C-alpha positions in Angstrom: -0.5 -8.7 7.4 1.2 -7.5 4.2 4.7 -6.2 3.6 5.1 -2.9 1.9 5.6 -4.5 -1.5 2.5 -6.7 -1.0 0.5 -3.7 0.1 1.1 -2.1 -3.3 -1.2 -4.8 -4.8 -3.7 -4.7 -2.0 -4.2 -0.9 -1.6 -7.2 0.7 -3.1 -6.4 3.0 -6.0 -7.7 6.1 -4.1 -5.3 5.3 -1.2 -2.2 4.8 -3.2 -1.0 8.3 -2.3 0.4 6.9 1.0 3.3 5.4 -1.0 4.2 8.8 -2.4 6.1 10.7 0.2 6.1 14.0 -1.8 2.3 13.9 -2.1 2.0 13.0 1.6 4.2 16.0 2.5 2.3 18.3 0.2 -1.0 17.2 1.7 0.3 17.8 5.2 1.3 21.4 4.2 5.1 20.9 4.4 7.6 23.0 2.5 8.6 20.6 -0.2 9.0 20.0 -3.9 10.2 17.6 -6.6 13.5 17.5 -8.5 13.5 20.6 -10.7 11.5 22.9 -8.3 13.5 25.7 -6.6 13.5 25.8 -2.8 11.9 29.0 -1.4 15.0 30.0 0.5 18.6 28.8 1.0 19.0 26.3 3.7 19.3 22.7 4.8 16.8 20.3 3.4 16.2 16.5 3.5 16.2 14.8 0.1 14.5 11.4 -0.3 13.1 9.2 -3.1 9.5 10.0 -3.7 8.7 6.3 -3.4 10.9 3.9 -1.5 9.1 0.5 -1.2 12.2 -1.2 0.2 12.6 1.3 3.1 15.6 1.7 5.3 16.0 5.4 4.3 17.7 4.4 1.0 19.2 7.5 -0.7 18.0 9.8 2.0 20.4 12.6 2.9 20.6 16.2 4.2 22.0 18.8 1.8 22.4 22.5 1.6 20.4 24.0 -1.2 20.7 27.6 -2.4 17.8 27.6 -4.9 18.0 25.4 -7.9 17.5 21.6 -7.4 17.9 20.3 -10.9 21.6 19.6 -10.6 21.6 18.5 -6.9 18.7 16.0 -7.1 18.0 13.0 -9.3 14.7 12.5 -11.1 12.4 10.6 -8.7 13.7 12.5 -5.6 12.1 15.3 -3.6 13.3 17.9 -1.1 11.5 18.8 2.1 12.0 21.0 5.1 13.9 19.4 8.0 12.0 18.4 11.1 13.6 18.1 14.5 12.5 16.2 17.6 11.9 12.6 18.5 11.5 10.0 15.8 8.6 7.7 16.7 7.2 4.7 14.9 3.6 3.9 15.9 1.5 0.8 15.2 -2.3 0.8 15.0 -4.6 -2.2 14.7 -8.1 -1.2 13.6 -7.3 2.4 14.6 -6.1 1.5 18.1 -2.5 2.0 19.1 -0.6 -1.1 20.0 3.0 0.0 19.9 5.2 3.1 20.0 8.9 3.0 19.7 11.5 5.8 19.5 14.5 5.6 17.2 17.8 6.9 18.5 20.5 7.9 16.0 23.9 9.6 16.2 23.4 12.9 14.2 26.8 12.3 12.6 25.7 8.9 11.2 23.9 8.4 7.9 20.2 8.6 8.1 19.8 4.8 7.6 22.0 4.0 10.6 20.1 3.8 13.8 21.8 3.4 17.2 18.8 1.7 18.8 15.0 1.6 19.1 13.3 1.7 22.5 9.7 1.1 23.4 7.9 4.1 24.9 4.6 4.8 26.7 3.6 7.7 24.4 0.0 7.6 23.3 -0.3 9.1 19.8 -3.7 10.0 18.5 -4.5 8.4 15.1 -3.4 11.1 12.6 -6.3 12.8 10.9 -4.7 12.5 7.5 -5.1 8.7 7.9 -8.8 8.8 8.7 -9.8 7.3 5.3 -7.6 4.3 6.0 -9.0 3.4 9.4 -11.8 1.1 8.3 -10.2 -0.3 5.2 -6.9 -1.5 6.5 -6.5 -3.3 9.9 -2.8 -2.6 10.2 -1.2 0.8 9.9 2.2 2.1 10.9 3.1 5.8 10.9 6.6 7.3 11.3 6.8 10.8 12.9 9.5 13.3 13.6 8.7 16.0 16.2 5.0 15.1 15.9 5.1 15.5 12.1 4.0 12.5 10.0 6.7 11.5 7.4 5.7 8.0 6.3 2.6 5.8 6.4 2.7 2.0 5.9 -0.2 -0.6 5.7 1.6 -3.0 8.1 3.0 -3.1 11.6 6.6 -2.3 12.5 8.3 -5.6 11.3 11.2 -5.2 13.7 9.0 -5.6 16.8 6.3 -7.9 15.5 7.4 -10.9 17.5 9.3 -9.2 20.3 7.9 -8.1 23.6 11.1 -6.5 25.0 11.9 -2.8 25.5 15.0 -2.2 23.3 16.6 -3.4 20.1 20.0 -2.4 18.7 20.6 -2.7 14.9 23.7 -4.7 14.0 25.6 -3.4 10.9 28.6 -4.9 9.1 30.9 -2.9 11.3 29.3 -4.0 14.5 29.6 -7.7 15.2 30.7 -7.9 18.9 28.1 -9.6 21.2 26.6 -7.5 23.9 26.1 -8.8 27.4 22.4 -8.9 28.3 21.3 -9.1 24.7 20.5 -11.8 22.3 21.3 -11.6 18.6 18.5 -12.1 16.0 19.3 -12.4 12.3 17.3 -9.8 10.3 19.1 -8.7 7.2 17.9 -5.6 5.3 19.9 -3.2 3.3 23.1 -2.6 5.3 21.7 -4.1 8.5 22.6 -7.7 9.5 20.2 -8.1 12.4 19.4 -6.9 15.9 20.6 -7.3 19.5 17.4 -7.7 21.6 17.5 -6.8 25.2 16.9 -9.8 27.5 14.5 -9.5 30.4 
């Protein structure tokens, strides 16, 4: 199984659109646009890098936009309508679902800062936009908010790959106290130090 950076060298040219979140959003019919394109109406939008190989919601943020985006966004960023609902991360092997986890986040925290991830029993049909990937890539992970696809990866969820439990809690620089009933696993990435994994 490849990491996201390794997938860049393995993906077929015609499938490289999966790395481009703006093109993905456009293909899915979302209200979105790149830096320099006016929003259709004033409101709250999510801004993200068009491509973010390193993940962890780097540079993602919610902002109010009246119209013009040239002075609010940086080149290489895009804006998109905001989705609400459950945030699910779903793994498929050869088109068959093998894992679904839900991310829980305090709405007052930055987008990258998750409170915990929990395993769920949800069965999510393989998204139709990914049909061209089904027979070319054995591992696919999709991130969804409120049933809307927001990211596609040609790998499984790396935080659960070797763990059979039901809950993990990310550990950040400001959260180092041990939790009873959990074991700590080192897994540094961006501002995260590791995870507390629920025992039993």
